[in-house]
MIZA-776276 format. One record per residue (C-alpha): residue number from 1; x, y, z. Coordinates in pm, whole numbers, plus 50000, padded with zeros to 5 digits. Layout:
<pt><num>NUM</num><xx>X</xx><yy>Y</yy><zz>Z</zz></pt>
...
This chain:
<pt><num>1</num><xx>29446</xx><yy>29171</yy><zz>31554</zz></pt>
<pt><num>2</num><xx>29545</xx><yy>28828</yy><zz>31668</zz></pt>
<pt><num>3</num><xx>29903</xx><yy>28740</yy><zz>31758</zz></pt>
<pt><num>4</num><xx>30105</xx><yy>28434</yy><zz>31790</zz></pt>
<pt><num>5</num><xx>30452</xx><yy>28380</yy><zz>31967</zz></pt>
<pt><num>6</num><xx>30683</xx><yy>28089</yy><zz>31838</zz></pt>
<pt><num>7</num><xx>31011</xx><yy>28104</yy><zz>32015</zz></pt>
<pt><num>8</num><xx>31127</xx><yy>28456</yy><zz>31990</zz></pt>
<pt><num>9</num><xx>30908</xx><yy>28529</yy><zz>31668</zz></pt>
<pt><num>10</num><xx>30590</xx><yy>28742</yy><zz>31714</zz></pt>
<pt><num>11</num><xx>30337</xx><yy>28710</yy><zz>31421</zz></pt>
<pt><num>12</num><xx>30042</xx><yy>28933</yy><zz>31404</zz></pt>
<pt><num>13</num><xx>29722</xx><yy>28918</yy><zz>31186</zz></pt>
<pt><num>14</num><xx>29550</xx><yy>29248</yy><zz>31137</zz></pt>
<pt><num>15</num><xx>29219</xx><yy>29253</yy><zz>30943</zz></pt>
<pt><num>16</num><xx>29000</xx><yy>29544</yy><zz>30842</zz></pt>
<pt><num>17</num><xx>28702</xx><yy>29544</yy><zz>31090</zz></pt>
<pt><num>18</num><xx>28437</xx><yy>29602</yy><zz>30804</zz></pt>
<pt><num>19</num><xx>28573</xx><yy>29390</yy><zz>30524</zz></pt>
<pt><num>20</num><xx>28799</xx><yy>29134</yy><zz>30719</zz></pt>
<pt><num>21</num><xx>29058</xx><yy>29190</yy><zz>30443</zz></pt>
<pt><num>22</num><xx>29417</xx><yy>29173</yy><zz>30565</zz></pt>
<pt><num>23</num><xx>29568</xx><yy>29519</yy><zz>30637</zz></pt>
<pt><num>24</num><xx>29882</xx><yy>29543</yy><zz>30444</zz></pt>
<pt><num>25</num><xx>29968</xx><yy>29904</yy><zz>30479</zz></pt>
<pt><num>26</num><xx>30049</xx><yy>30160</yy><zz>30753</zz></pt>
<pt><num>27</num><xx>30233</xx><yy>30077</yy><zz>31076</zz></pt>
<pt><num>28</num><xx>30211</xx><yy>29895</yy><zz>31400</zz></pt>
<pt><num>29</num><xx>30390</xx><yy>29966</yy><zz>31728</zz></pt>
<pt><num>30</num><xx>30349</xx><yy>29707</yy><zz>31995</zz></pt>
<pt><num>31</num><xx>30424</xx><yy>29743</yy><zz>32364</zz></pt>
<pt><num>32</num><xx>30425</xx><yy>29413</yy><zz>32587</zz></pt>
<pt><num>33</num><xx>30504</xx><yy>29520</yy><zz>32954</zz></pt>
<pt><num>34</num><xx>30837</xx><yy>29704</yy><zz>32905</zz></pt>
<pt><num>35</num><xx>30929</xx><yy>29563</yy><zz>32554</zz></pt>
<pt><num>36</num><xx>30855</xx><yy>29797</yy><zz>32258</zz></pt>
<pt><num>37</num><xx>30849</xx><yy>29644</yy><zz>31914</zz></pt>
<pt><num>38</num><xx>30776</xx><yy>29761</yy><zz>31561</zz></pt>
<pt><num>39</num><xx>30666</xx><yy>29466</yy><zz>31353</zz></pt>
<pt><num>40</num><xx>30730</xx><yy>29465</yy><zz>30973</zz></pt>
<pt><num>41</num><xx>30497</xx><yy>29357</yy><zz>30703</zz></pt>
<pt><num>42</num><xx>30582</xx><yy>29015</yy><zz>30553</zz></pt>
<pt><num>43</num><xx>30314</xx><yy>28917</yy><zz>30309</zz></pt>
<pt><num>44</num><xx>29985</xx><yy>28951</yy><zz>30467</zz></pt>
<pt><num>45</num><xx>30121</xx><yy>28916</yy><zz>30839</zz></pt>
<pt><num>46</num><xx>30327</xx><yy>29140</yy><zz>31055</zz></pt>
<pt><num>47</num><xx>30639</xx><yy>29003</yy><zz>31214</zz></pt>
<pt><num>48</num><xx>30860</xx><yy>29115</yy><zz>31494</zz></pt>
<pt><num>49</num><xx>31149</xx><yy>28954</yy><zz>31700</zz></pt>
<pt><num>50</num><xx>31117</xx><yy>28940</yy><zz>32071</zz></pt>
<pt><num>51</num><xx>31412</xx><yy>28983</yy><zz>32280</zz></pt>
<pt><num>52</num><xx>31591</xx><yy>28661</yy><zz>32397</zz></pt>
<pt><num>53</num><xx>31506</xx><yy>28729</yy><zz>32769</zz></pt>
<pt><num>54</num><xx>31152</xx><yy>28777</yy><zz>32692</zz></pt>
<pt><num>55</num><xx>30950</xx><yy>28561</yy><zz>32957</zz></pt>
<pt><num>56</num><xx>30584</xx><yy>28492</yy><zz>32826</zz></pt>
<pt><num>57</num><xx>30366</xx><yy>28553</yy><zz>33115</zz></pt>
<pt><num>58</num><xx>30054</xx><yy>28767</yy><zz>33172</zz></pt>
<pt><num>59</num><xx>30158</xx><yy>29115</yy><zz>33060</zz></pt>
<pt><num>60</num><xx>29969</xx><yy>29428</yy><zz>32961</zz></pt>
<pt><num>61</num><xx>30000</xx><yy>29491</yy><zz>32577</zz></pt>
<pt><num>62</num><xx>29921</xx><yy>29790</yy><zz>32379</zz></pt>
<pt><num>63</num><xx>29909</xx><yy>29825</yy><zz>32006</zz></pt>
<pt><num>64</num><xx>29915</xx><yy>30128</yy><zz>31810</zz></pt>
<pt><num>65</num><xx>29792</xx><yy>30093</yy><zz>31460</zz></pt>
<pt><num>66</num><xx>29827</xx><yy>30358</yy><zz>31186</zz></pt>
<pt><num>67</num><xx>29671</xx><yy>30300</yy><zz>30848</zz></pt>
<pt><num>68</num><xx>29499</xx><yy>30532</yy><zz>30584</zz></pt>
<pt><num>69</num><xx>29519</xx><yy>30833</yy><zz>30799</zz></pt>
<pt><num>70</num><xx>29353</xx><yy>30668</yy><zz>31106</zz></pt>
<pt><num>71</num><xx>29527</xx><yy>30571</yy><zz>31423</zz></pt>
<pt><num>72</num><xx>29371</xx><yy>30304</yy><zz>31667</zz></pt>
<pt><num>73</num><xx>29499</xx><yy>30204</yy><zz>32017</zz></pt>
<pt><num>74</num><xx>29439</xx><yy>29857</yy><zz>32121</zz></pt>
<pt><num>75</num><xx>29491</xx><yy>29738</yy><zz>32464</zz></pt>
<pt><num>76</num><xx>29470</xx><yy>29398</yy><zz>32634</zz></pt>
<pt><num>77</num><xx>29673</xx><yy>29144</yy><zz>32810</zz></pt>
<pt><num>78</num><xx>29936</xx><yy>28904</yy><zz>32681</zz></pt>
<pt><num>79</num><xx>29836</xx><yy>28566</yy><zz>32796</zz></pt>
<pt><num>80</num><xx>30029</xx><yy>28242</yy><zz>32725</zz></pt>
<pt><num>81</num><xx>29806</xx><yy>27948</yy><zz>32679</zz></pt>
<pt><num>82</num><xx>29945</xx><yy>27599</yy><zz>32636</zz></pt>
<pt><num>83</num><xx>29729</xx><yy>27350</yy><zz>32439</zz></pt>
<pt><num>84</num><xx>29744</xx><yy>27014</yy><zz>32310</zz></pt>
<pt><num>85</num><xx>29612</xx><yy>26906</yy><zz>31962</zz></pt>
<pt><num>86</num><xx>29476</xx><yy>26568</yy><zz>32003</zz></pt>
<pt><num>87</num><xx>29440</xx><yy>26350</yy><zz>31710</zz></pt>
<pt><num>88</num><xx>29219</xx><yy>26047</yy><zz>31750</zz></pt>
<pt><num>89</num><xx>29387</xx><yy>25708</yy><zz>31690</zz></pt>
<pt><num>90</num><xx>29249</xx><yy>25472</yy><zz>31406</zz></pt>
<pt><num>91</num><xx>29077</xx><yy>25255</yy><zz>31641</zz></pt>
<pt><num>92</num><xx>28890</xx><yy>25552</yy><zz>31801</zz></pt>
<pt><num>93</num><xx>28777</xx><yy>25664</yy><zz>31461</zz></pt>
<pt><num>94</num><xx>28662</xx><yy>25313</yy><zz>31355</zz></pt>
<pt><num>95</num><xx>28478</xx><yy>25256</yy><zz>31669</zz></pt>
<pt><num>96</num><xx>28202</xx><yy>25497</yy><zz>31576</zz></pt>
<pt><num>97</num><xx>28069</xx><yy>25398</yy><zz>31234</zz></pt>
<pt><num>98</num><xx>27725</xx><yy>25438</yy><zz>31358</zz></pt>
<pt><num>99</num><xx>27776</xx><yy>25823</yy><zz>31347</zz></pt>
<pt><num>100</num><xx>27815</xx><yy>25812</yy><zz>30975</zz></pt>
<pt><num>101</num><xx>27506</xx><yy>25573</yy><zz>30961</zz></pt>
<pt><num>102</num><xx>27298</xx><yy>25836</yy><zz>31164</zz></pt>
<pt><num>103</num><xx>27418</xx><yy>26121</yy><zz>30958</zz></pt>
<pt><num>104</num><xx>27313</xx><yy>25933</yy><zz>30636</zz></pt>
<pt><num>105</num><xx>26966</xx><yy>25858</yy><zz>30793</zz></pt>
<pt><num>106</num><xx>26922</xx><yy>26227</yy><zz>30877</zz></pt>
<pt><num>107</num><xx>27019</xx><yy>26337</yy><zz>30541</zz></pt>
<pt><num>108</num><xx>26796</xx><yy>26069</yy><zz>30376</zz></pt>
<pt><num>109</num><xx>26482</xx><yy>26190</yy><zz>30587</zz></pt>
<pt><num>110</num><xx>26562</xx><yy>26550</yy><zz>30540</zz></pt>
<pt><num>111</num><xx>26571</xx><yy>26509</yy><zz>30173</zz></pt>
<pt><num>112</num><xx>26242</xx><yy>26319</yy><zz>30182</zz></pt>
<pt><num>113</num><xx>26080</xx><yy>26594</yy><zz>30397</zz></pt>
<pt><num>114</num><xx>26206</xx><yy>26848</yy><zz>30149</zz></pt>
<pt><num>115</num><xx>26082</xx><yy>26683</yy><zz>29858</zz></pt>
<pt><num>116</num><xx>25732</xx><yy>26611</yy><zz>30014</zz></pt>
<pt><num>117</num><xx>25685</xx><yy>26987</yy><zz>30075</zz></pt>
<pt><num>118</num><xx>25811</xx><yy>27086</yy><zz>29731</zz></pt>
<pt><num>119</num><xx>25610</xx><yy>26815</yy><zz>29546</zz></pt>
<pt><num>120</num><xx>25309</xx><yy>26814</yy><zz>29776</zz></pt>
<pt><num>121</num><xx>25167</xx><yy>26489</yy><zz>29912</zz></pt>
<pt><num>122</num><xx>25198</xx><yy>26208</yy><zz>29671</zz></pt>
<pt><num>123</num><xx>25119</xx><yy>25837</yy><zz>29677</zz></pt>
<pt><num>124</num><xx>25251</xx><yy>25532</yy><zz>29509</zz></pt>
């Protein structure tokens, strides 16, 4: 199970451990600190609304997942993480054309080595 909090919306992705196929049946009950939620299925994700006064901080989280006659109890901690997605500027991307040249050379020599092994030694 993976969760994402955006504003007061909690989105959960729950996949079958054996097949990695989204679980789209059953029920989920979430307890984050003192807050209890029952997410509803929306397509292939589970969605719940957090209370307006919810403060994202390190809190214990418990999820009870019931599907196909089985009940699982998942426990962990709710941890807020802030990260920034950095996109390189055009000048940064253009400053490394040698990486493309190096990748091309590696591909060329790898292809040559593979052909040499496959065809045996050959001479011109």
